[in-house]
N, C-alpha and C positions, 0 to 999 in steps of 0.2 A: 341716437345715442352716442355721447363723447368718452365714455367709462362706465364699465360693469363692475359691480361688485358682485363676486360668487360668495353666496353665504352657505357654502357647505365645504366638505373635506372629501380625500378619496379619489375614487374614479368618476365618479359625476363631476366634481368640480372641475378635473381634468376635461372630461367631455366637453363641456360648457366651455373653458377658455379656450379649448382647440376652435371651436365655432366661431367664437370671439375673435382670436388673432386673425382666421382665415376671412372675415368679413372687416378686417382692420380696426376693430375696436378694442382698445387697452382694458387689462382686468386689473382688479384687487382681490387678494387672497385673504381672508380670515384665518384664522388658526389657533387652538389650544397650544401650551407650552410643551405637551408631547409630541405635536406636531409640527415642531420647528424644522424638519429636516424633510418633511413629505412631500412626494412631487408635486401637489397642486402649488405647495409654497414656491419651490422652485421655480415652476412654470409660468408663475403668474410674473405681472411686469409691476406688481407694487405687492407687499405682503405687510398684514398688520396683526399682531398677538393681541387677542380679545380676552384672555382669562385662563384659568386653570383648566384642568381635564374635565370636569364635570360639565355635562352639556349646557346646565342650568346657569353655569357661570361662564360660557364661550359661545358654543353653538346655537344655543336656545335664548341668548340672553339679547332680546330684541334693542334694547337701549343702547348697548355697546354696539351693536352693528350698524344702527342708523347713526349714532355718533361717528364710526369709523368712515361710513360713506359719505357723510358730509365733510369731515374732514380730508379727505382726499378726492373730493370733486367727482365723486361716482353721482351720475344722475339716474343709474338703473340698478337693480339688483335681481339676481336670479336665485332664486332658493334652491334650486336642484329638487331632490326627494328626500324624505325623511326630514328628521330636525321642524324648521319654519316652515316646509314648502306648503303645509296646509293648516297654515296660522293664520285666520282670518284678522287677529290683532295686529299682526306683522304686515299683513298688507294693507290694514288701514293706516297704521301708522308711516307707512312710506307714502302713502296717497299723502297723508296731511303734511309731511314735509316736502311733497313736488318730486320725489322720486318714483321712477317708473317699476313697478312691481312687475316682473316678467311670469305673468302668471293671470288667473282669473282676478277679476274686481272683488273687493272685500265681502260685498254682500253675497255674489253668487260664491263665493268661497265659505261664507258662515253658512249658507244656507245648505250646500251639497257636501262639505267638510263636515258637517254634523251627521252622522249616519240616519238618526231619528227624524231629524227635520226633514232629509230629502225623502225619506220613506212617504211621509205625510204630502209631500210636493208631487210627488210619482204617483201615488193612489188617485190625488185629485184629476191629475194628467191622463188617467187610465190606463198608465204601464203598471203590467204584471208586476206586482212584487211579492216575495216570500212573506208567508203569515206571520205577524211578531209584533212587539212591542209599539207604540206610536209614542212613546214619551221614556226618557232615560229614568234610571234609579239607582239607590244604593241599598235599600232596604230588603233586606233577605225573606222576610216575610211577604213581603208586597211580591217581590220577585218570583218567591214559591207558587204564590197564588196564579201569576202569570203563567208558569212553567207547567202547571198541573191542567190550567185551560187549554195550553196550547197541546201538551200531550209530549212526555218525553219521546226520544232525546230533544234537547233545545241545545242552541248554541248563544253561548255569552259573548259579547262584544264590546268593543271600546266606541264609544260614540264619537270621539273626535279625531280617530285617525284609522290606519289600515295597515297594510304590511304583514298581518299576522299577529302582531302586538295586541294584548290585552284580548286574548279569544280561547275558549275554551269549549269542549263539548260536554255536555251535564246529562247523563242517562240516566241519574236517579236522584231524587229528591234529597238525598242525604249527602250526595257531592255539592249542592247547590252554594254551601254558606263558604266553605274552602275557596271553591272556584270563582266567586264573584269577589271574595277578597283579593287574592291574588293577581285577577283580571285588573282590580283597581288599583291596585299598586303598581302594575306594568303600564297600565294605562298612564296614570299619573306621572310616572318617570319620563314615557316616550313621547308623550303629548302635552303635559303640562294640564291635562284634565282627565279627572277619574270617572266621569259620567260612564255608566255602560247601560247596554239593554239586550233584549232576548230575542231571538227569532226561531223559528221551527228549523229544525237541522231536517236537510236532506240526506238521505243515504246516496252515497257514491255518484254525486254528479260531476258532470264536466263543467270547469270554471272557463267561461268564456268571456273575454272582454275587446272592446271595439273602441280603437284608436280614434279620437275626433280633434278637429282642429276648427274653430270659430274667429272670425275677425271682430271687430268691431263696428261693422257696417252691417251685420246681421245675416253673414253668409256662413252656413254650417256645411262641413264635410265630415265624412269616414273614412277613415283610411283602411279598411276591414278588420277582420279579428285578428285575435292572438289567444291559443289556446295554453290554459296555464294550469293545468290539472295535477301535475306531478310536484307535490308540495309534502315538506315536512314541517310540522307543527304550526300547520297553515301559512306557513311561508311558500311562496313559488321557489322552486330551484330549477325547473326546466321548464323552457316556453317555446310555442312554436307556431307558425303560422305559413300557409293556411291550415283550419283544422280538419281533419279528415271527417268529422262528425256532422259537417255543414253542408247542406246541399245549396244549391243556386238561391233556390228560394227562401229557403231559412235565413240565410246570409244576407239577402236582400231585407228581409223583413226585420231581422234584429238590428241592421243597420241602420233602417228608418227609425226604429225605436230609439236609438242611440242619438241620433240626430235630436228628434223631438225632445227627449231628454236635455241635451244641451240647451235648445231654443226655449224649452218651459223655463228652465233655470236663468235664462240670458247669461251663458256661459260664454267666455272668450276665452281664447289661447289654447294651447293643447290639454289635454283631458284624455282620461279613459272611462267610459263607462261600462261596468261589470254585471254579467250575467251569471248565474247559474243553469244548466242546461240538463235535465232530468233525463230518466233512462228513456221517458215514452216521448223524448222531443219536445216537451214543454219549457220553456225558458222565462226567467223570474229575474227582474231588476234586483242587483244587488247591493250597489253603491256607485258614487262617482268619485276617482281618484283625481282631485285637482290640482294636477300638477302632471310634468313629464313622469314616464315610469320607467323603473329600473330595465325592463325588455324593450323598451322602445325602437333598440336598434335593428330587432328581427324585420319588425315593420319597417323602417329605412331600407331593408337588403332588399325586400320583395316590392315596395314601393317605389323607392330611387327618389326618395325626399329626405332632407337632413332636417330632422323634427325641432333642433334647439335652433336653428337658423329662422326656422318658420315662427317659431316661439316670438324671437327678439323681433322679427319684422311684422307680428301681430301686435306686440306690444307697442312697437313705436307709430302704430296706427295705419300701416299699409292695409290694403285690402288682400284677400287670397288670390294666388295668382293662378289657383288650380278649380275645375270644377268636377263634382261628383262623376260626372260619365267621362272625364278623361282619365281618372284613376284603375288602374288594374295593378292584379296581382302576378309576379311573375316568379318562378320558382318555389322553391321551399327553404327556410331560414329556419333554425334551431340554436336558441343561448341556453348555456347551463352557467348558474351561477357558481363561482368557485369561493367555498366560504374557508376561512380558518377554523374548521371544527373537525371533532373526530367522531364518523359516522357510526364505529363500534361502540362509544359509549353514550348513544342518545343523542348524539350531534351538540356536545360541550363544547364551547367556545376554546378556542387554542392560541393563545397569546404568546408572543416570544420573539426572537430576534428570527429573520428569514436569511438563511445564508447561501443561498443561492438560487437565482430563479432563471430560467429558460423558457420564453413563451413560445407555443406553438406558431408555424407561419406557413404559408402557402396559398394557392389562390382559392379564394371563397372563405379565409379564414382571416377574423378579426378579433383582438382582444384588448377591451376597454379597463385596463389596469390603473392601480393605486400602487402598487408595490415595485420594489426593487432589490436588489442584493445586499443585504446588510441593515434595510429597513426594520423596525419595531412595529409589531401587531399589537395595538394598545387592548387592555381590558376595558375600557371607558365606551367604545363606541361599539356599532354593529360590527361582525366578523367577517363582512364581505370583503374579498379581496380584488376580485376581477369579473368580468364577463365575457364569457368564450362564445363567438358569434360565428356559427358556419352557414353557408348558404350553397345550394347547389340545385341542378335543374328539376330534380324529383325528390320526394320525401325520402325514399330508399338511398340515394346517394347522398343526400344530407346526413342521415342517419350514419353510414359509413364514415362520412368526412369528421362529424362530430367526435365519433369513436376513436379515430384517429389522431385527431387534435388533443384530446384528452390523454393519450397514451404519451406524447410528444409533450405534456405539460410536465415541467419538474420544477418543484419547489421544495426545499430541503431548508431543516431545522423546525417547521412545525407541521402539525398534521393538517391535511386539508381533505376535501370532498372530491378531489380529482377521479381516483380510482372508483370511488363508489357512482360516480356519475358516470364514468365509462360502462359500469354493469349496467345502468339503469338505460342508457339509451341501446343497449344491445341486448335488451332482455326481450323475449319473443313477444311477450304481450305489448311490449312500446311499439315494435316494429310492428305488429299488426292492428296500431292505433286503438288498442283497447285500454284506454287510459281513464282515469277517474280520480276523485281527490283523495281518494284510499288506496291507490297505488302502491305508495311506497310501506304501508304498514302492513298490506296483501302480500307482497312480493319480498320485501328488504327487511321485514322486523328484526332476522338475526343475521344480518349482512356482516362478515368477516373479512378484512383483508386478504386476499391472496397472497399466500406465501410463496416464497421463490423456487423454482424449478431446480433440477441437478445441474443443468446447465449454467442458471446464475449463480448458484454456488459456487462452481467451480470457477468461474470466472471473478466471483469476487475474492476468494481464497489466492488465486494467482496476482490479481492485483494488489492483494495487500502484502504477498510475499515481495513484490518488485519496490514497494513501497518502503519496506521496511529493511530491505537491502540496502537502499538507497541511505536510508536515516543512518544505517551502521557505519557508511564510508565505502561505497562500492568502488569499483574500477574509476581513474580519474579520464575526465573529459579534456582532450586538446583544444586549447585556444586558437585563434587565427594565426598566431606567430609563433605556435608551436609550445608553447607554456601549457604546464599541466594546471589544470583547475578544479574545482570542486563542481561534480555534475550536478545540475537542480532538478533534474528529473529522472524516474525510471527510463524513459525513451532513450537516454544518453549513458545512463550509468548499465544499463543491462547488457553491455556487451554486445555480443552477435546473438542473443535472445530476443524475440520480438512475439508479440500477440498476434495471431493470424489466423482467421478459421477455426478457433477453439470451439467446440460446441455444436 
């Protein structure tokens, strides 16, 4: 590949561009008007504004992105995740224009990207699936009959996408009309497709997914599992690997099914086969995410492969250089998604200017970020800011490392989920591995930000007093040649007074 256009924004665009730079491949960024100063725009070799803030006018505008790729001589497109990543029409248009789409082919994507069609295919292949509809719909009366036949509770889901968007639990028939309408609006906005379907809702399952890699020569491997059971509003917020729930035998069985799913669909490139694991140890095929996942870094941490580079090599026609028997899991990795959201107010998005950022560092700590001090968090896009990933030899050590990293993560100016996530990964049930998709509502329904202690309040008051003294014009500081100058900080103006060991 000579040049790759990255059809996305934020931390995933940066992640792809870094892999490209290491491979010596130039990149083209596309951006909407509010993203003109974004990190992915600054990092890319070239950048092109493609439209106004609404995604349909920019990041979801297929023709503008194709035209930009051709104008800039990009012979490949990486879609990241979200936006057009699972849009078969976009993949097909790339194919028509002779542009390599770094992902599955349009036909496999059309089959697996549509959750209803993929269910049909997997049933025919003998893969266990959750009971549910085999056709999408929008008529509330027909959906009501389907729900009654299945038995409440049921889950209404968007047929054309994932990521928790366009999804609601319906526990009673009277909730059906409102839930269906809101899910259709959300699905249309997120994926450009309002089609929905119903499936039986399983209470308190674990969400287990298997990473797969498939080349264009019929070779398919899985890179083991990730557990993604910690969710809010059906959106994953904490992921880890390995899962404490899987025995070696169950891991082998689920991995084999994941490979069968990929081969059945003629799938190529990176993807994720998602399952629900019930409390009795039975697992059910959920869907295939036909793209690289938000949580791919934890697989990279325990397996030792760069998944984005693997994607690019597979799309270039190379054979997989790894075999299933060569793959091993080493240590334990956890990812926390950092969102611009207020956990005290139902995780409402919090747009605004970030006044200061300090990312955690240290051995076994990785931060995939799309933010910087002074940047604006837009109201137009998903509020994910970054992904914090830790690795250690054991799960216990990884939990401690994650809690420490979250405490060290400073983002000022907007509300974020860092303090909330620190409490999650230190909760006794999480530490015991007793996780399920209802974990957050069960344990954190009334979570509040912990207030400052007495020592923190004392320190804040002393710091405020020092700065106030400086602002009023405290003692002068002497320059190098003896002249008096205005002191720039309380460290100089404080005279003999210093903060040392207070509290």
